[in-house]
N, C-alpha and C positions, 0 to 999 in steps of 0.2 A: 245316513251311511256315507262314509268318506269315499271319495273317488280317486282312482289311480292317477298320479301325476308325475311320479319320479321313475326314471329309468333305473335299471339294475346298477349301472355305474354310479349314479347319483346316490343310490341307497348304500352301496359299498362305501362311498366317501363319507356319508353321514353316520354310518353305524360301525364301520371298521370290520364288517363281516364280508369276506370275499364272495364274489358272485357265484362261484362254484358251490360254496357252502349254502348259500341262499337257495339255489336250485335243488340241492340235496335235501335240505329241510322240507321244502315244498313237496318234493316227490315222495319222501319217506313218511313225513308226519302231517302233511296238509297245512302246515303253518310256515310262512305266511301264505295268503291267498291272493296273489296279484291279479289284476284284470289284464286283459289282452287288448292291445291296440288293433286297429284295422289291419295293420301290417303283421300282426302276430307277436309284437314285442310285449314283454311284461311291463306293466305300469303299477307301481306300488303307491298306496295311500299313506296318509299320516298314521292311520291305525296300524297298517302293516309295519311301518317303521317302529312304532311303539312296541309291537309284538317282537320284532327282531331284536331290539335292544333288551327286552325282557328276557328272551331266550339266551342271548349272549351273557347277560348278567348272571343268570342261573348256571350256565356252563362254566363261566369264569369262577364260580363258587364251588365247582366240582360236581354239579348235578349232570347226569347223563343227558345228552341232547334229546333223546326220546322223551324222557320224563319232563325236561324243561319245556318242550313243545306242548306236552299234555297240560302242564300247569298253566301255561300262557293261554292256551285255547280255552281252558275252563274258567280262568280268572279275569281276563281283561276285556273280552269281547262285549259282554252285555252291560257291565257295570259302569264303564267309562272311567276316566281318571279320577282317583280319589284325591282330595286336597291334602297338602302336607300336614295340616293340623290333625287330620284323622290318622295319618301314618305315624305322626309323633306319638299319639296316645297308644297306638298298637305296639310301637317299638318300646315305649316305656314299660308297658305291661309284659312284653316278652322278656325284656332284660330283668325285670323284677322276678319273673318266674325262672330265671336262669336258663331260658330256652333259646339257645343260639340258632337252632334250625329255623324257628319261627322268626327270629330277628333277621336271619338271612333272607327269608321270603319277603319281609317288609322292605328291606333295603333293595332287593332286586326289583320290586315293584316301583320304588321311588326312582331308581336309576333309569327304569324304562320310560318314566313319564316326565322327569324333570332334569334340567342340566346339573352337572356335577356340583357347580357352585351353590345352587339352591339346595341340593341334598345336604351339602356340608353345613351351610349357614342356617338353613331353615328346618333341618331334620336333626342332624347330629348335635349341633350346639344347643338348641332348645331342650332336647332330650337330656343331655348331660347336665344342663342347668337345673331342670326339674328333679333329676335324680340326686343332684347335690343338695338341693333344698330338702328333699325327703330324708336324706341322710342326716342333715343338720337338725331336723325336727324329730328325728328318731323313728320315722316311719319305716325306713329300711336300715339294715345293719351295714357294717363296714365291708364285709365280704361281698355283699350284693353290689355296693357301690364300686368296689374294686373290680368285680367281674364285668360290670357295665363299662367302666373306664378302659379296661384292658381290651374289651371287645371293640369299642369304638375307635380306640387308638390303632388297633390292628387294621381296621377298615381304612383309616386315614393313611396308614403306612402303605397299604396295598394300592390305594389311589395315587399316592405320591410316586410309587414305583412304576405304575402303569402310565403315568404322565410323561415318563421319559426325561431326557435331559436336553437342554438347548445349548450346545457348546458356543454358539455365536451370540448368546445373550449375555447381559451383564452378570457377573458372578456375585452371588450373595451367600454369606454364611449365616445360617439360622441356628441359634442355640438357646438353651435354657441356662440361667445364671447358676452359680455355685449354690448348693443346698436346695435347688429347686427340682423336684421330681414331677411337677405338673406339666406335662407335655402337650396337652390338648390344644391350647391356644397357639403354641409355636408350630405344631404340626399343621394346623389349619392355615396359618399364614404361609408356611413353606409350600403347601400344596397350591394355594391360590397364586403365589408368586411364580411357581414353576409353570402353572397353566397359562400365565400371562406372559411367558417368554423369557423369564430369568433362568440363569444357570444356578440352581440352588444346591448348596451343600448343607444338608441337615445333619446336625451332630447330636441333637437330643438333650437329655436331662443332665443336670448337675455337671456343667462343663467348667473346669478350672480356667480362670482367666488367662493364666500364663500359656496354657495349651492352646486356647483360642487364638491368642496373639501369634503363637508359633505357626499355627495353621494358616492364618492370614498372610504371614510372610511367605508361605509356600504357594498359595493359590492366588494371591494378589486380587482379592475381591474388590468390587466397587463399594460394597456395603457389608457391614456386620449388623445383624439383627439379634437382639438378646431379649428374652422374655424372663421376667422376674415376678413371681406370684406372692412374695412375702417381703416384709421389711428386712429380714435377715439376709435374703438374697440381694436386695438393693444395697444394703450396707456392705456386703462382700464386694459388689461391683465398685462402690465408691472407694473402698479401701485399696482396690487394685487398679484404679482408673489409669495410673501411669503406664501400666502394661498395654492399655488399649490406645493410648495417645499416638496418632499418626499411622496406625497399622492398616487403616483403610480410609478412603476419602470420606466415607459416610458411616456414622454409628447411630443406629436407631434403637429405641428401647420401648418396651410395652409390657403388658401383663398387669395383674391387679396391684402389684407392688408399686407400680407407677401410676395406675389409674387413680388411686386415692390421692396422689399428690404429683401431678405431672412435672412440677419444678425439680423433682428428684433427678430427672433425666439430665438436667444441666449440671448437677453435682457429679455425674458420671462422665460428663463431657460429650453427651450425645443429644439427639432429638427425640422427643416424645412422639409417638404415633397417635393412637386413639384407642378408646375402650371398645368400640365396635369394629369387627373384623373388616367389613366393607370399607369403612372410613379409614382404617389403618392402611389397607392396600392403596386406597386413593391417595392418602397422605404420603405413602412411600414413593409412589410414582412421581408425585410432585417434587419430593426431595431429590429423587434421582435426576429429574430434568434440571433442577437448579444446580446440582453438583456437576453434571456433564457440561452444562453451559459454562460454568465457572472454570472447569478444567480446560475447555476449548479456548477460552480467552487467555488463560495463563501461558 
């Protein structure tokens, strides 16, 4: 049994749930169940924090607080945290069944137990890769794959919005190349960059290069990040590369259209990131440091 060690103020800081709401949940629903110190102060355990995060995730999804507390009380206490591999299998099954309510519950559990970055990279991405493979081999049809993609992209957009903005961070425009409707990779990178302190402008799929350049002249970003998932999208960027020349100190490129041949990034006039999202973010930070040092010396 986990022992209480966090004060209510520490729990509020860790979960984003106000102390008044925590006390209300405890009084009305019996969850969480903090210990009391010798002085009478509430002390919350790691299990309590997991429960609070789970309730908050359900409430953010539109579940009434009373029902959310009941779900958490029934589901999380005895079983302990499930590995993400188990949650992956359950989410795949729920999406194939077109069951968004069940998908919601799986994701609420994941958010209660794991950091956002792990949920995105070790739940959402592997699930979409598996569903894509099932679509390619004919196990699921196009509408099922589209339903799942729309659902996961909606979740990513929600997380991007909830991550807020950092006006003091370096500005970055994240876009998909012309003719490119596949947003998942770009959304993931936009979310990870925003959570690591960048001021991210996410503009989405099928972005005309001329419009992207015009936006860059308006917001003066440190970097433009473009994802291209096909050779057609890469060719469109190459043919329009003059519009991107000099509009931002740093132009970075990724997506499967560049993963198959990273040298294509040089033809656009930019830097290739990486095929893996974590590696791409790490490479981006490295390029930003190099760029800012160069600008400081100039």
